[in-house]
Residue, then its C-alpha position, 0 to 999 in steps of 0.5 A: x872550549x875554544x877547539x871545540x868552538x872552531x871545529x863546528x860551524x859556530x858564527x861566533x868565530x867569525x867575531x872571535x878570530x877577527x878580534x884576535x888578529x886585529x889586536x895582536x897586529x895592533x899590540x905590535x904596532x904599539x911596541x914591536x912594529x917594523x918593516x922589513x929591509x927593501x931586498x931589492x927583489x922589484x914587487x917588494x921594493x915597490x910596495x915598500x916604497x908605497x907604504x915606508x911613511x904610513x904610519x904604524x896603525x895604518x901598517x898594523x890595519x894592512x897586516x891585519x887584513x892580509x893575514x884575515x884574508x889568508x885565514x879565511x882562504x886557506x879555510x875555505x880550499x881545505x873545506x871545498x876540495x875537503x882535504x880534511x876529513x871534517x869541515x871546520x874553522x880550525x885551519x882558520x884559527x891554527x893559521x893565525x896561531x901560526x902566523x903570530x907565534x913570533x913577534x917577528x912574524x907580525x911586521x912588514x915582511x915580504x912573506x904577508x904576500x908570498x903567503x898570500x899568493x901560494x894560497x892561490x898557487x894551493x888552490x889551483x893545484x889542488x885543481x889538477x887532479x884529473x882534470x882533463x884541461x889542466x893547461x891553464x892551471x899549469x900555467x898560472x900555477x907557475x905564473x904565480x910561483x915566479x910573481x911570488x919570488x918577484x917579492x922574495x927570491x927564494x920562493x922560487x924554489x916553489x917551482x919544485x912543489x909544482x911539479x911534484x903536484x903535478x907527478x901525484x895529481x895526474x898523469x904525466x904530460x909533457x905539455x904539462x911541463x913545458x907550459x908550467x915552465x913558460x909561465x914561470x919564465x914570463x915574469x922574468x922576461x918582462x922584469x928583465x926587458x923593463x931593467x934592460x930599457x931603464x939601463x938596471x939590467x946588471x944591478x938586478x942580476x947582481x941581486x939575484x946572483x948574490x944575495x938572496x940563495x945561500x950555497x950551503x944549507x945549514x939546519x941550525x937556522x931552523x932553531x933560532x936562539x932563545x927559541x929552543x922551547x918553541x922549537x921543541x913544542x912544534x917539533x912535537x906536535x908536527x911528530x904527533x901530527x905525522x903519526x897520526x896522519x900515517x895511522x889514518x892515511x889508507x882510510x880516506x879516498x884515493x883523492x884525498x891522499x893525494x891531496x894529503x901527499x901535496x901538502x906533506x911536500x908542501x912543508x919540505x920545500x917551505x923549509x927548503x926556502x926558509x933554510x936556502x935564504x941569507x936573510x937572518x932575520x925570523x919572519x923567514x920562517x913564517x912561509x912554513x905557516x901554511x902547510x904545518x897549519x893544514x897538517x895540524x889542524x887534520x891532528x886537532x881535528x882527529x883527537x877523540x878526548x876534548x880535554x886533551x886537544x884543549x890542553x894541546x892548544x893551551x900549550x901552544x898559546x902558552x908557547x906563543x906568549x912566552x915568545x912575546x915576553x922574551x922579546x918585548 
C-alpha cells in the first residue's frame, strides 16, 4: 500500500510524508531530544551557540524542516537526472525512514547540515556528465565539501568522491583537478586568517590534528552495541540491492550507469567517513543515509511483486520501531 502509493505520482504523498516527519521529530523532542556536543568546528560551533537556548519543540521544528527539505531535494535530484529508471517519490520516503532509523539520528547533530550540503554536491556532480564547461562546477563542488567539513571535519573525505566522480563522468583534464583543489582550500584559508587575527589559530590547528580523525579504522564500529538486528536487516537489504543492480546494470543507458557508479562510490566514502571519526555517537552513521536511500529506492522500484515490496518495507518499519523500543 505505502510503496505502491509512493511509486506513483499521487499528491497525497505531500501530506503523508511531512506529517510522518513532523510526528517523529516531535516525539523525539518530548522524549529523547538532545544537542550533540560542540565538536570544535567553526560552523557547527556557531550553530550550537545560536540554538543552545532554544526549547526542544523549536529544535524539533528545525529538524523537521531540515529533513523535509532533504527528502524533497534528494527526490528532485534523482528524478531530474534520471538516476533511477523510473520517476517516483520513493527516494523521499526511503530517505525519511533511514534518517529516523535510530533514535540517535533524531537529535540536533552536525550530520543534519553535512547531508544538506552533500545533496547540493550530488546535484553538481550529476552536472559534470559531458559538461563542456565544468570548471565552475568543479570549484563549487569542492567548496561545498570544504564547507561541510566546517561542520564535521571527517566530511573532508568526500573530496575523494569528487575526484572519483570526475574520473567517471568526464575525460581527464588537469584543470578540473586544480580548480577542485582550489575550491577545497579556499574556505580553510579564510578560516585560518580569521583565527590568526583572533590569536586562536593554534587551538584550531590542535582540534584538526588531535580530535576528529581515527588513525586506525575499526570495522566493528559499524555494528553498534544492541543494534545487531538493525545491522542484519540493513546488510541483507543492501546485498539484495547490489545483486539487483548488478543484474540490471547493462540494461540502463551509459549516463545512468555512470550515475549509479557515482552513488556506489558515494556510499563507500560515506562508510569511510563514519569509520574514520573518533566520535562514538551513533549520529555519525547518518552520513550513509543519502547513498543508501538511493540504492534501496532502486531495489523497491525494481520489485515486480507488490506484496513482496510492501513486506520488505514493513520489515524496515518494524526494525525502526524496535530500535526505538530498546532505546526508551
